[in-house]
C-alpha positions, 0 to 999 in steps of 0.5 A: 211739901205742896199739896192740893186738896179739892172738894166740898167744904162745910162748917163744923160746930162743936158744942161741948160741956157736961151732962149731969141731969135729965131734961124735965120735959123728956128723958134726954140729957141736958148739956151745959155748954162750956165751950163752942168751937167752929172749924172747917170740915170736909175738904177744909178739914183735910187742908187744915190737917195738912197745914198743921203738919207743916205743908203748903196747902192749896184748897180748891173748892166753892164758897157761899156768901152767907155768914157760915161762909165767913166763919169758914174763911176764918177757919181756913187761915193758913190755907191758900184757898182758890174758890168759886161761887157755890150757889147754895147755902154753906152746910153746917154740922153741929155736934153736941158732946157731953164730956168726950161722948157725942150726944147728937148732931144737927145738920143745916143746909145739907141738901144736895145742891146743883153741881157748881161751876169751876173757875179758871183759877180753880183749874189752874190750881189743879194744873200746878198741883204736885199731889192731890187729895179729892175730899168728896162730900157729895156736894158737887165739886168732884162731879164738875166735868172740867175738874174731872177731866183735869184730874183724869189727865193728871192722874198719870203724873202725880199721886191723887188720893180720892176719898169718896162719898156715898152720894158723891161722884165716882172716882176718875180712872187712874188715880193712885188710890181710892179710900172708901170705908167698908160701908161705902165700899159695899154700897158702891160695889152693890154687895150684900156680903159685907156691911159696915160692921162685918165682912170676912177677909175674902168678902172684903177683898172681893169688894175691893177687886170689884171696885178696882175694876169698876173705878179703874184706879191703881188701888183701893184701900177699904178701911174698917175702923179698928180692924184696919184696912184691906189694900187691893192693887192690880196683879197683887194679892190683897193686903190686910193692914191691921190697925193698932189698938186705940181707945176711940170715943168719936171716929169723926175725921178718921177718913180725912186724916187717912187720906191726908197722910196717904197723899203725903207718903205717896208724894214722898215716894213711898210704895202704896203698901208702906204709905197705907200702913203709915196712914192707918197708924196715923189715923189711929193715933189721931183718934186716940188723941181725941180726933176732931175734938182735939183740933183747935178751932179757928181762933188764933190767940192774939198776944202782941208783946215786946218784953222778954217776960211776955214772950216767955209767958206766951210760950208757957201759956200756949204749951199749957193749952197743948199748942205749938210754939214756933220761933224764927229769928233775924235782924229784920232791918227794913221790913219788906215783902219777903220778910212778911211772906216768910213770917206768915208761912212760919206762923202757919206751922203752929199756934203762936209765932215769936220772933227772936230779934237781934239787938242794935249792938248785935246788928252792928257787930254782924252787919257793920257800923252803918246798920241797923238802919231802923232801931230795935224798938221800931223794928219790934214795933213794926214786926208786932204790927203784923198779924202773923207775929205774936211776940218779939224777943230781943237778944244781944248775942251774935247768934240766937243759941242763948235765946233759943235755950231760954225760949225752947220753941217746938219749931224753929223756922228760917227762910232759905234754900238749904235743908233744915238739918243744915241749920247751925241751931239744928242740934240745939233745937233737937236736944229738947225735942224741937224741930227745924224747918225752912220756908221759901226764901225770896231772893229778889227781896232783901234788906241789902238791895233796899239799903243800896237803893236808899244810898243811891237816892240820898 
């Protein structure tokens, strides 16, 4: 699914370790840091969540030219970023954790900047969007008038989910749903009857109705943490949606997860009530799994191997660290731009990409005695030269079933215009809990076309 995220980005830094003693200078814990992770936050976090879910994501934002922005660019690998200049420092939020317990957060460069300008590229990306998440973190992207006018114009055509911020801009009229938490909703409504920790169902529903009238959105979903949420729609009674019981150590990122899930389910054609229920459950599951602390940082493992035992060892190591093993297969004779695009899209679906490569004998049986044009050793070397390929596994059979049975990837990817369920390997992959996915196939670029061209030249 193609989803566009528009909003402010920031750099999240997590310092994690153990606290076994107090500082001698003051009664505060000393955290021995053993792990440092840097991740995209704000709208960048929403985009990365959607990309990890397998969607094609475009992020419309502004970036600075400082070191933190360079970190952000690395953290947003796999996301198509369309950005303009921010004119301000990149905000950095550093969280210190002892075990799973947050200790302190330190903010840098988080003062309110001027509203940034929108580039032509940013506006074009919004014009082409099929579904939009507005992740407003109060730093001006959602306040830009050109962006607001375009979002208002598109609100009647596509689902737009608006995740507001207390210091951000008001949502534009007509969006599908606005998702404030209870504290944000009470502040926006100017209500003293509810706060961040309490509120009767009737009071919360009244706040939702006030915001529905004020913002002129199609719906308002007021989220209340472990109490779930209340969905207010026009000409419909407010709907209380409970959240499943979940052990939460850090609620950070729950709103981002909820907004991302809502956009996906609305784009799938689900009703607002069904989409809201699914999103609340998925946000709870995200927190139960550890929240943002469970997300990988920007660093991809680099595992360039070509021997079978190396590819299998890579898969074991990635799984042992909780990662997702992605595999694809083919002959890859005369590597071309279509291959590169397909492989890059496949790599973005997980934490490593292993290419199952037909051997020379296999290619001859399938393609004829004149193929392959390039030997399997050279084909493997060319594939491994691509940053998106982590390992190559050569197989000699005509089909990859035996190779897949040995490798057992979490995701099997093929390029094509057919459904993933139609792949001949679908049943085998699903037998161990894996899933099949397809990525765009570029018709104008093929090995056969290149081979015919070479034959004419020679």
